[in-house]
PQR file with spaces between the fields and no chain letter, atoms N, CA, C, O and H, PARSE charges and radii, in Angstrom:
ATOM       1  N    MET     1     117.585    5.108  266.360 -0.4000 1.5000
ATOM       2  CA   MET     1     117.890    5.607  267.520 -0.0000 2.0000
ATOM       3  C    MET     1     119.380    4.785  268.082  0.5500 1.7000
ATOM       4  O    MET     1     119.425    3.555  268.062 -0.5500 1.4000
ATOM       5  N    ALA     2     120.328    5.449  268.477 -0.4000 1.5000
ATOM       6  CA   ALA     2     121.616    4.542  268.559 -0.0000 2.0000
ATOM       7  C    ALA     2     121.245    3.808  269.904  0.5500 1.7000
ATOM       8  O    ALA     2     120.314    4.263  270.570 -0.5500 1.4000
ATOM       9  H    ALA     2     120.292    6.448  268.493  0.4000 1.0000
ATOM      10  N    ASP     3     121.857    2.814  270.287 -0.4000 1.5000
ATOM      11  CA   ASP     3     121.833    2.069  271.669 -0.0000 2.0000
ATOM      12  C    ASP     3     123.023    2.162  272.364  0.5500 1.7000
ATOM      13  O    ASP     3     123.226    1.474  273.364 -0.5500 1.4000
ATOM      14  H    ASP     3     122.613    2.445  269.746  0.4000 1.0000
ATOM      15  N    GLN     4     123.871    2.991  271.904 -0.4000 1.5000
ATOM      16  CA   GLN     4     125.259    3.471  272.480 -0.0000 2.0000
ATOM      17  C    GLN     4     125.723    4.534  272.094  0.5500 1.7000
ATOM      18  O    GLN     4     125.396    5.021  271.012 -0.5500 1.4000
ATOM      19  H    GLN     4     123.706    3.549  271.091  0.4000 1.0000
ATOM      20  N    LEU     5     126.694    5.169  273.025 -0.4000 1.5000
ATOM      21  CA   LEU     5     127.359    6.416  272.872 -0.0000 2.0000
ATOM      22  C    LEU     5     128.744    6.233  273.034  0.5500 1.7000
ATOM      23  O    LEU     5     129.205    5.094  273.099 -0.5500 1.4000
ATOM      24  H    LEU     5     126.960    4.773  273.904  0.4000 1.0000
ATOM      25  N    HIS     6     129.504    7.301  273.113 -0.4000 1.5000
ATOM      26  CA   HIS     6     131.064    7.349  273.270 -0.0000 2.0000
ATOM      27  C    HIS     6     131.201    7.936  274.636  0.5500 1.7000
ATOM      28  O    HIS     6     130.561    8.912  275.027 -0.5500 1.4000
ATOM      29  H    HIS     6     129.129    8.227  273.061  0.4000 1.0000
ATOM      30  N    CYS     7     132.269    7.129  275.484 -0.4000 1.5000
ATOM      31  CA   CYS     7     132.730    7.378  276.641 -0.0000 2.0000
ATOM      32  C    CYS     7     133.489    8.813  276.502  0.5500 1.7000
ATOM      33  O    CYS     7     134.379    8.961  275.665 -0.5500 1.4000
ATOM      34  H    CYS     7     132.789    6.336  275.166  0.4000 1.0000
ATOM      35  N    PRO     8     133.060    9.913  277.422 -0.5600 1.5000
ATOM      36  CA   PRO     8     133.704   11.030  277.252  0.2800 2.0000
ATOM      37  C    PRO     8     134.881   11.096  277.862  0.5500 1.7000
ATOM      38  O    PRO     8     135.322   12.246  277.870 -0.5500 1.4000
ATOM      39  N    ILE     9     135.646   10.208  278.441 -0.4000 1.5000
ATOM      40  CA   ILE     9     136.924   10.076  278.712 -0.0000 2.0000
ATOM      41  C    ILE     9     137.667    9.478  277.800  0.5500 1.7000
ATOM      42  O    ILE     9     138.634   10.126  277.399 -0.5500 1.4000
ATOM      43  H    ILE     9     135.288    9.274  278.434  0.4000 1.0000
ATOM      44  N    CYS    10     137.449    8.180  277.253 -0.4000 1.5000
ATOM      45  CA   CYS    10     138.321    7.421  276.528 -0.0000 2.0000
ATOM      46  C    CYS    10     137.797    7.383  275.092  0.5500 1.7000
ATOM      47  O    CYS    10     138.650    7.240  274.216 -0.5500 1.4000
ATOM      48  H    CYS    10     136.663    7.654  277.579  0.4000 1.0000
ATOM      49  N    GLY    11     136.654    7.480  274.763 -0.4000 1.5000
ATOM      50  CA   GLY    11     136.011    7.685  273.462 -0.0000 2.0000
ATOM      51  C    GLY    11     135.430    5.930  273.199  0.5500 1.7000
ATOM      52  O    GLY    11     135.010    5.670  272.071 -0.5500 1.4000
ATOM      53  H    GLY    11     135.961    7.597  275.474  0.4000 1.0000
ATOM      54  N    LYS    12     135.435    5.052  274.029 -0.4000 1.5000
ATOM      55  CA   LYS    12     134.971    3.668  273.675 -0.0000 2.0000
ATOM      56  C    LYS    12     133.346    3.836  273.595  0.5500 1.7000
ATOM      57  O    LYS    12     132.717    4.804  274.019 -0.5500 1.4000
ATOM      58  H    LYS    12     135.776    5.263  274.945  0.4000 1.0000
ATOM      59  N    ASN    13     132.793    2.644  272.937 -0.4000 1.5000
ATOM      60  CA   ASN    13     131.525    2.698  272.869 -0.0000 2.0000
ATOM      61  C    ASN    13     130.919    2.368  274.268  0.5500 1.7000
ATOM      62  O    ASN    13     131.523    1.711  275.116 -0.5500 1.4000
ATOM      63  H    ASN    13     133.304    1.857  272.592  0.4000 1.0000
ATOM      64  N    VAL    14     129.725    2.861  274.422 -0.4000 1.5000
ATOM      65  CA   VAL    14     129.229    2.433  275.656 -0.0000 2.0000
ATOM      66  C    VAL    14     127.638    2.294  275.507  0.5500 1.7000
ATOM      67  O    VAL    14     126.968    3.181  274.979 -0.5500 1.4000
ATOM      68  H    VAL    14     129.234    3.395  273.733  0.4000 1.0000
ATOM      69  N    ARG    15     127.054    1.035  276.046 -0.4000 1.5000
ATOM      70  CA   ARG    15     125.637    0.719  275.936 -0.0000 2.0000
ATOM      71  C    ARG    15     124.733    1.675  276.797  0.5500 1.7000
ATOM      72  O    ARG    15     125.203    2.312  277.741 -0.5500 1.4000
ATOM      73  H    ARG    15     127.599    0.315  276.475  0.4000 1.0000
ATOM      74  N    PHE    16     123.574    1.735  276.470 -0.4000 1.5000
ATOM      75  CA   PHE    16     122.783    2.453  277.336 -0.0000 2.0000
ATOM      76  C    PHE    16     122.474    1.531  278.577  0.5500 1.7000
ATOM      77  O    PHE    16     121.974    2.019  279.591 -0.5500 1.4000
ATOM      78  H    PHE    16     123.192    1.218  275.703  0.4000 1.0000
ATOM      79  N    ASP    17     122.781    0.184  278.483 -0.4000 1.5000
ATOM      80  CA   ASP    17     122.395   -0.578  279.807 -0.0000 2.0000
ATOM      81  C    ASP    17     123.494   -0.982  280.306  0.5500 1.7000
ATOM      82  O    ASP    17     123.432   -2.064  280.889 -0.5500 1.4000
ATOM      83  H    ASP    17     123.188   -0.213  277.659  0.4000 1.0000
ATOM      84  N    ASN    18     124.806   -0.298  280.257 -0.4000 1.5000
ATOM      85  CA   ASN    18     125.936   -0.270  281.016 -0.0000 2.0000
ATOM      86  C    ASN    18     125.902    0.325  282.227  0.5500 1.7000
ATOM      87  O    ASN    18     125.834    1.551  282.143 -0.5500 1.4000
ATOM      88  H    ASN    18     124.857    0.581  279.784  0.4000 1.0000
ATOM      89  N    PRO    19     125.928   -0.175  283.488 -0.5600 1.5000
ATOM      90  CA   PRO    19     125.828    0.613  284.810  0.2800 2.0000
ATOM      91  C    PRO    19     126.703    1.815  285.031  0.5500 1.7000
ATOM      92  O    PRO    19     126.381    2.729  285.791 -0.5500 1.4000
ATOM      93  N    GLU    20     127.681    1.788  284.426 -0.4000 1.5000
ATOM      94  CA   GLU    20     128.751    3.154  284.332 -0.0000 2.0000
ATOM      95  C    GLU    20     128.398    4.171  283.479  0.5500 1.7000
ATOM      96  O    GLU    20     128.965    5.263  283.431 -0.5500 1.4000
ATOM      97  H    GLU    20     127.943    1.046  283.809  0.4000 1.0000
ATOM      98  N    MET    21     127.371    3.788  282.738 -0.4000 1.5000
ATOM      99  CA   MET    21     127.047    4.969  281.573 -0.0000 2.0000
ATOM     100  C    MET    21     126.571    6.381  282.121  0.5500 1.7000
ATOM     101  O    MET    21     125.592    6.503  282.857 -0.5500 1.4000
ATOM     102  H    MET    21     126.910    2.901  282.777  0.4000 1.0000
ATOM     103  N    PRO    22     127.339    7.407  281.700 -0.5600 1.5000
ATOM     104  CA   PRO    22     127.923    7.481  280.383  0.2800 2.0000
ATOM     105  C    PRO    22     129.333    7.033  280.024  0.5500 1.7000
ATOM     106  O    PRO    22     129.874    7.103  278.920 -0.5500 1.4000
ATOM     107  N    PHE    23     129.755    6.627  281.004 -0.4000 1.5000
ATOM     108  CA   PHE    23     131.350    6.382  281.017 -0.0000 2.0000
ATOM     109  C    PHE    23     131.496    4.705  280.688  0.5500 1.7000
ATOM     110  O    PHE    23     130.509    3.995  280.883 -0.5500 1.4000
ATOM     111  H    PHE    23     129.315    6.570  281.901  0.4000 1.0000
ATOM     112  N    CYS    24     132.611    4.183  280.244 -0.4000 1.5000
ATOM     113  CA   CYS    24     132.667    2.730  279.603 -0.0000 2.0000
ATOM     114  C    CYS    24     133.042    1.916  280.957  0.5500 1.7000
ATOM     115  O    CYS    24     132.681    0.745  281.071 -0.5500 1.4000
ATOM     116  H    CYS    24     133.412    4.760  280.086  0.4000 1.0000
ATOM     117  N    SER    25     133.681    2.484  281.847 -0.4000 1.5000
ATOM     118  CA   SER    25     134.328    1.829  283.298 -0.0000 2.0000
ATOM     119  C    SER    25     133.947    2.587  284.408  0.5500 1.7000
ATOM     120  O    SER    25     133.376    3.669  284.273 -0.5500 1.4000
ATOM     121  H    SER    25     133.975    3.436  281.755  0.4000 1.0000
ATOM     122  N    ASP    26     134.246    2.051  285.610 -0.4000 1.5000
ATOM     123  CA   ASP    26     134.577    2.824  286.663 -0.0000 2.0000
ATOM     124  C    ASP    26     135.782    3.443  286.718  0.5500 1.7000
ATOM     125  O    ASP    26     135.896    4.476  287.379 -0.5500 1.4000
ATOM     126  H    ASP    26     134.709    1.172  285.719  0.4000 1.0000
ATOM     127  N    ARG    27     136.626    3.015  286.178 -0.4000 1.5000
ATOM     128  CA   ARG    27     137.958    3.805  285.919 -0.0000 2.0000
ATOM     129  C    ARG    27     138.053    5.229  285.204  0.5500 1.7000
ATOM     130  O    ARG    27     138.820    6.133  285.536 -0.5500 1.4000
ATOM     131  H    ARG    27     136.534    2.176  285.642  0.4000 1.0000
ATOM     132  N    CYS    28     137.108    5.259  284.135 -0.4000 1.5000
ATOM     133  CA   CYS    28     136.721    6.489  283.556 -0.0000 2.0000
ATOM     134  C    CYS    28     135.769    7.434  284.272  0.5500 1.7000
ATOM     135  O    CYS    28     135.873    8.654  284.147 -0.5500 1.4000
ATOM     136  H    CYS    28     136.485    4.525  283.865  0.4000 1.0000
ATOM     137  N    ARG    29     134.747    6.797  285.096 -0.4000 1.5000
ATOM     138  CA   ARG    29     134.120    7.506  285.789 -0.0000 2.0000
ATOM     139  C    ARG    29     134.829    8.352  286.840  0.5500 1.7000
ATOM     140  O    ARG    29     134.654    9.552  287.050 -0.5500 1.4000
ATOM     141  H    ARG    29     134.662    5.806  285.197  0.4000 1.0000
ATOM     142  N    VAL    30     135.728    7.449  287.513 -0.4000 1.5000
ATOM     143  CA   VAL    30     136.492    8.215  288.559 -0.0000 2.0000
ATOM     144  C    VAL    30     137.441    9.163  287.871  0.5500 1.7000
ATOM     145  O    VAL    30     137.653   10.166  288.553 -0.5500 1.4000
ATOM     146  H    VAL    30     135.871    6.474  287.342  0.4000 1.0000
ATOM     147  N    LEU    31     138.094    9.134  286.676 -0.4000 1.5000
ATOM     148  CA   LEU    31     139.041    9.973  286.053 -0.0000 2.0000
ATOM     149  C    LEU    31     138.140   11.373  286.093  0.5500 1.7000
ATOM     150  O    LEU    31     138.456   12.488  286.508 -0.5500 1.4000
ATOM     151  H    LEU    31     137.922    8.319  286.121  0.4000 1.0000
ATOM     152  N    ASP    32     137.052   10.953  285.578 -0.4000 1.5000
ATOM     153  CA   ASP    32     136.058   12.530  285.192 -0.0000 2.0000
ATOM     154  C    ASP    32     135.908   13.022  286.616  0.5500 1.7000
ATOM     155  O    ASP    32     136.109   14.220  286.813 -0.5500 1.4000
ATOM     156  H    ASP    32     136.795   10.047  285.241  0.4000 1.0000
ATOM     157  N    LEU    33     135.586   12.258  287.609 -0.4000 1.5000
ATOM     158  CA   LEU    33     135.351   12.865  288.913 -0.0000 2.0000
ATOM     159  C    LEU    33     136.648   13.628  289.275  0.5500 1.7000
ATOM     160  O    LEU    33     136.545   14.682  289.904 -0.5500 1.4000
ATOM     161  H    LEU    33     135.423   11.285  287.449  0.4000 1.0000
ATOM     162  N    GLY    34     137.755   13.198  288.946 -0.4000 1.5000
ATOM     163  CA   GLY    34     139.030   13.713  289.278 -0.0000 2.0000
ATOM     164  C    GLY    34     139.268   15.000  288.453  0.5500 1.7000
ATOM     165  O    GLY    34     139.798   15.993  288.951 -0.5500 1.4000
ATOM     166  H    GLY    34     137.838   12.342  288.436  0.4000 1.0000
ATOM     167  N    ASN    35     138.883   14.942  287.271 -0.4000 1.5000
ATOM     168  CA   ASN    35     139.062   16.027  286.593 -0.0000 2.0000
ATOM     169  C    ASN    35     138.244   17.176  287.030  0.5500 1.7000
ATOM     170  O    ASN    35     138.700   18.316  286.952 -0.5500 1.4000
ATOM     171  H    ASN    35     138.452   14.135  286.866  0.4000 1.0000
ATOM     172  N    TRP    36     136.788   16.883  287.590 -0.4000 1.5000
ATOM     173  CA   TRP    36     136.021   18.050  288.225 -0.0000 2.0000
ATOM     174  C    TRP    36     136.888   18.603  289.445  0.5500 1.7000
ATOM     175  O    TRP    36     137.030   19.820  289.566 -0.5500 1.4000
ATOM     176  H    TRP    36     136.417   15.957  287.653  0.4000 1.0000
ATOM     177  N    ALA    37     137.497   17.672  290.393 -0.4000 1.5000
ATOM     178  CA   ALA    37     137.993   17.886  291.621 -0.0000 2.0000
ATOM     179  C    ALA    37     139.286   18.812  291.343  0.5500 1.7000
ATOM     180  O    ALA    37     139.584   19.719  292.120 -0.5500 1.4000
ATOM     181  H    ALA    37     137.381   16.683  290.295  0.4000 1.0000
ATOM     182  N    ASP    38     140.033   18.520  290.180 -0.4000 1.5000
ATOM     183  CA   ASP    38     141.136   19.365  289.919 -0.0000 2.0000
ATOM     184  C    ASP    38     140.834   20.664  289.218  0.5500 1.7000
ATOM     185  O    ASP    38     141.702   21.365  288.696 -0.5500 1.4000
ATOM     186  H    ASP    38     139.790   17.783  289.549  0.4000 1.0000
ATOM     187  N    GLU    39     139.413   20.966  289.243 -0.4000 1.5000
ATOM     188  CA   GLU    39     138.920   22.078  288.359 -0.0000 2.0000
ATOM     189  C    GLU    39     139.554   22.139  286.898  0.5500 1.7000
ATOM     190  O    GLU    39     139.917   23.222  286.439 -0.5500 1.4000
ATOM     191  H    GLU    39     138.709   20.397  289.666  0.4000 1.0000
ATOM     192  N    LYS    40     139.672   21.017  286.217 -0.4000 1.5000
ATOM     193  CA   LYS    40     139.741   20.919  284.822 -0.0000 2.0000
ATOM     194  C    LYS    40     138.630   21.384  284.071  0.5500 1.7000
ATOM     195  O    LYS    40     138.576   21.909  282.960 -0.5500 1.4000
ATOM     196  H    LYS    40     139.377   20.138  286.589  0.4000 1.0000
ATOM     197  N    TYR    41     137.696   21.066  284.955 -0.4000 1.5000
ATOM     198  CA   TYR    41     136.248   21.652  284.164 -0.0000 2.0000
ATOM     199  C    TYR    41     135.522   22.665  284.839  0.5500 1.7000
ATOM     200  O    TYR    41     135.443   22.527  286.059 -0.5500 1.4000
ATOM     201  H    TYR    41     137.740   20.639  285.858  0.4000 1.0000
ATOM     202  N    VAL    42     134.938   23.718  284.294 -0.4000 1.5000
ATOM     203  CA   VAL    42     134.176   24.568  284.945 -0.0000 2.0000
ATOM     204  C    VAL    42     133.053   24.914  284.243  0.5500 1.7000
ATOM     205  O    VAL    42     133.016   24.854  283.014 -0.5500 1.4000
ATOM     206  H    VAL    42     135.002   23.830  283.302  0.4000 1.0000
ATOM     207  N    ILE    43     131.839   25.388  285.141 -0.4000 1.5000
ATOM     208  CA   ILE    43     130.824   25.789  284.502 -0.0000 2.0000
ATOM     209  C    ILE    43     130.863   27.273  284.524  0.5500 1.7000
ATOM     210  O    ILE    43     130.896   27.906  285.579 -0.5500 1.4000
ATOM     211  H    ILE    43     131.870   25.437  286.140  0.4000 1.0000
ATOM     212  N    SER    44     130.858   27.880  283.217 -0.4000 1.5000
ATOM     213  CA   SER    44     130.983   29.450  283.180 -0.0000 2.0000
ATOM     214  C    SER    44     129.582   30.244  283.501  0.5500 1.7000
ATOM     215  O    SER    44     128.400   29.931  283.356 -0.5500 1.4000
ATOM     216  H    SER    44     130.831   27.366  282.360  0.4000 1.0000
ATOM     217  N    THR    45     130.152   31.251  283.933 -0.4000 1.5000
ATOM     218  CA   THR    45     128.823   32.095  284.297 -0.0000 2.0000
ATOM     219  C    THR    45     129.413   33.616  283.845  0.5500 1.7000
ATOM     220  O    THR    45     130.587   33.987  283.822 -0.5500 1.4000
ATOM     221  H    THR    45     131.112   31.506  284.051  0.4000 1.0000
ATOM     222  N    ALA    46     128.288   34.304  283.524 -0.4000 1.5000
ATOM     223  CA   ALA    46     128.466   35.594  282.996 -0.0000 2.0000
ATOM     224  C    ALA    46     129.151   36.626  284.316  0.5500 1.7000
ATOM     225  O    ALA    46     128.904   36.697  285.520 -0.5500 1.4000
ATOM     226  H    ALA    46     127.335   34.003  283.543  0.4000 1.0000
ATOM     227  N    ARG    47     129.979   37.245  283.534 -0.4000 1.5000
ATOM     228  CA   ARG    47     130.661   38.354  284.601 -0.0000 2.0000
ATOM     229  C    ARG    47     130.116   39.604  284.279  0.5500 1.7000
ATOM     230  O    ARG    47     129.898   39.927  283.111 -0.5500 1.4000
ATOM     231  H    ARG    47     130.179   37.187  282.556  0.4000 1.0000
ATOM     232  N    HIS    48     129.891   40.302  285.204 -0.4000 1.5000
ATOM     233  CA   HIS    48     129.235   41.689  285.362 -0.0000 2.0000
ATOM     234  C    HIS    48     130.425   42.781  286.107  0.5500 1.7000
ATOM     235  O    HIS    48     130.524   43.191  287.264 -0.5500 1.4000
ATOM     236  H    HIS    48     130.068   40.039  286.152  0.4000 1.0000
ATOM     237  N    ASN    49     131.177   43.007  284.980 -0.4000 1.5000
ATOM     238  CA   ASN    49     132.330   44.220  285.444 -0.0000 2.0000
ATOM     239  C    ASN    49     132.054   45.348  285.666  0.5500 1.7000
ATOM     240  O    ASN    49     132.728   46.043  286.427 -0.5500 1.4000
ATOM     241  H    ASN    49     131.096   42.674  284.041  0.4000 1.0000
ATOM     242  N    GLU    50     130.880   45.816  284.976 -0.4000 1.5000
ATOM     243  CA   GLU    50     130.457   47.236  285.164 -0.0000 2.0000
ATOM     244  C    GLU    50     129.247   47.146  285.430  0.5500 1.7000
ATOM     245  O    GLU    50     128.544   46.262  284.940 -0.5500 1.4000
ATOM     246  H    GLU    50     130.332   45.252  284.358  0.4000 1.0000
ATOM     247  N    LEU    51     128.660   48.339  286.516 -0.4000 1.5000
ATOM     248  CA   LEU    51     127.396   48.371  286.996 -0.0000 2.0000
ATOM     249  C    LEU    51     126.823   48.945  285.920  0.5500 1.7000
ATOM     250  O    LEU    51     127.449   49.578  285.070 -0.5500 1.4000
ATOM     251  H    LEU    51     129.231   49.057  286.914  0.4000 1.0000
ATOM     252  N    GLU    52     125.269   48.687  285.916 -0.4000 1.5000
ATOM     253  CA   GLU    52     124.519   49.456  284.925 -0.0000 2.0000
ATOM     254  C    GLU    52     124.205   51.125  285.513  0.5500 1.7000
ATOM     255  O    GLU    52     124.289   51.426  286.704 -0.5500 1.4000
ATOM     256  H    GLU    52     124.760   48.172  286.606  0.4000 1.0000
ATOM     257  N    GLU    53     123.865   52.013  284.502 -0.4000 1.5000
ATOM     258  CA   GLU    53     123.733   53.337  285.219 -0.0000 2.0000
ATOM     259  C    GLU    53     122.758   53.428  286.260  0.5500 1.7000
ATOM     260  O    GLU    53     122.884   54.324  287.094 -0.5500 1.4000
ATOM     261  H    GLU    53     123.797   51.767  283.535  0.4000 1.0000
ATOM     262  N    SER    54     121.767   52.595  286.331 -0.4000 1.5000
ATOM     263  CA   SER    54     120.678   52.804  287.163 -0.0000 2.0000
ATOM     264  C    SER    54     121.388   52.194  288.662  0.5500 1.7000
ATOM     265  O    SER    54     121.016   52.619  289.756 -0.5500 1.4000
ATOM     266  H    SER    54     121.664   51.867  285.653  0.4000 1.0000
ATOM     267  N    ASP    55     122.136   51.456  288.553 -0.4000 1.5000
ATOM     268  CA   ASP    55     122.947   50.968  289.813 -0.0000 2.0000
ATOM     269  C    ASP    55     123.730   51.909  290.326  0.5500 1.7000
ATOM     270  O    ASP    55     123.659   52.075  291.544 -0.5500 1.4000
ATOM     271  H    ASP    55     122.438   51.110  287.665  0.4000 1.0000
ATOM     272  N    ILE    56     124.601   52.695  289.588 -0.4000 1.5000
ATOM     273  CA   ILE    56     125.453   53.682  289.985 -0.0000 2.0000
ATOM     274  C    ILE    56     124.701   54.814  290.785  0.5500 1.7000
ATOM     275  O    ILE    56     124.992   55.270  291.891 -0.5500 1.4000
ATOM     276  H    ILE    56     124.659   52.560  288.599  0.4000 1.0000
ATOM     277  N    SER    57     123.544   55.188  289.853 -0.4000 1.5000
ATOM     278  CA   SER    57     122.573   56.142  290.864 -0.0000 2.0000
ATOM     279  C    SER    57     122.077   55.910  292.155  0.5500 1.7000
ATOM     280  O    SER    57     121.787   56.838  292.910 -0.5500 1.4000
ATOM     281  H    SER    57     123.308   54.817  288.955  0.4000 1.0000
ATOM     282  N    ASP    58     121.956   54.664  292.470 -0.4000 1.5000
ATOM     283  CA   ASP    58     121.433   54.201  293.711 -0.0000 2.0000
ATOM     284  C    ASP    58     122.444   54.172  294.660  0.5500 1.7000
ATOM     285  O    ASP    58     122.118   53.976  295.830 -0.5500 1.4000
ATOM     286  H    ASP    58     122.191   53.910  291.857  0.4000 1.0000
ATOM     287  N    LEU    59     123.765   54.351  294.335 -0.4000 1.5000
ATOM     288  CA   LEU    59     124.865   54.288  295.317 -0.0000 2.0000
ATOM     289  C    LEU    59     125.035   55.596  296.322  0.5500 1.7000
ATOM     290  O    LEU    59     125.261   56.643  295.715 -0.5500 1.4000
ATOM     291  H    LEU    59     124.030   54.510  293.384  0.4000 1.0000
ATOM     292  N    PRO    60     124.980   55.672  297.414 -0.5600 1.5000
ATOM     293  CA   PRO    60     125.323   56.756  298.271  0.2800 2.0000
ATOM     294  C    PRO    60     126.188   57.680  297.818  0.5500 1.7000
ATOM     295  O    PRO    60     127.123   57.289  297.119 -0.5500 1.4000
ATOM     296  N    GLU    61     126.063   58.940  298.093 -0.4000 1.5000
ATOM     297  CA   GLU    61     127.100   60.044  297.649 -0.0000 2.0000
ATOM     298  C    GLU    61     128.500   59.637  298.052  0.5500 1.7000
ATOM     299  O    GLU    61     128.694   59.365  299.236 -0.5500 1.4000
ATOM     300  H    GLU    61     125.304   59.257  298.661  0.4000 1.0000
ATOM     301  N    GLY    62     129.350   59.579  297.310 -0.4000 1.5000
ATOM     302  CA   GLY    62     130.819   59.558  297.571 -0.0000 2.0000
ATOM     303  C    GLY    62     131.185   58.129  297.309  0.5500 1.7000
ATOM     304  O    GLY    62     132.289   57.753  297.702 -0.5500 1.4000
ATOM     305  H    GLY    62     129.192   59.800  296.348  0.4000 1.0000
ATOM     306  N    GLU    63     130.404   57.299  296.703 -0.4000 1.5000
ATOM     307  CA   GLU    63     130.821   55.957  296.439 -0.0000 2.0000
ATOM     308  C    GLU    63     130.690   55.847  295.043  0.5500 1.7000
ATOM     309  O    GLU    63     130.843   54.721  294.570 -0.5500 1.4000
ATOM     310  H    GLU    63     129.507   57.605  296.383  0.4000 1.0000
ATOM     311  N    HIS    64     130.438   56.782  294.286 -0.4000 1.5000
ATOM     312  CA   HIS    64     130.317   56.868  292.547 -0.0000 2.0000
ATOM     313  C    HIS    64     131.713   56.579  292.297  0.5500 1.7000
ATOM     314  O    HIS    64     132.569   56.985  293.083 -0.5500 1.4000
ATOM     315  H    HIS    64     130.313   57.697  294.670  0.4000 1.0000
ATOM     316  N    HIS    65     132.012   55.907  291.264 -0.4000 1.5000
ATOM     317  CA   HIS    65     133.234   55.513  290.895 -0.0000 2.0000
ATOM     318  C    HIS    65     133.523   56.264  289.437  0.5500 1.7000
ATOM     319  O    HIS    65     134.589   56.083  288.851 -0.5500 1.4000
ATOM     320  H    HIS    65     131.317   55.577  290.625  0.4000 1.0000
């Protein structure tokens, strides 16, 4: 088993005992946090653009599309 991995920001080797792990430094950790804040990263979710037939039949009259 490897005792290090690569920093997701700069690619440098990072040991598991590094307190900044999985980053190589505080700088890379802050850059990653900034990427989340700038919405450069997103967690995808399934989109439900269409209602299923059973959902449409449950709508009150006049609300069917």
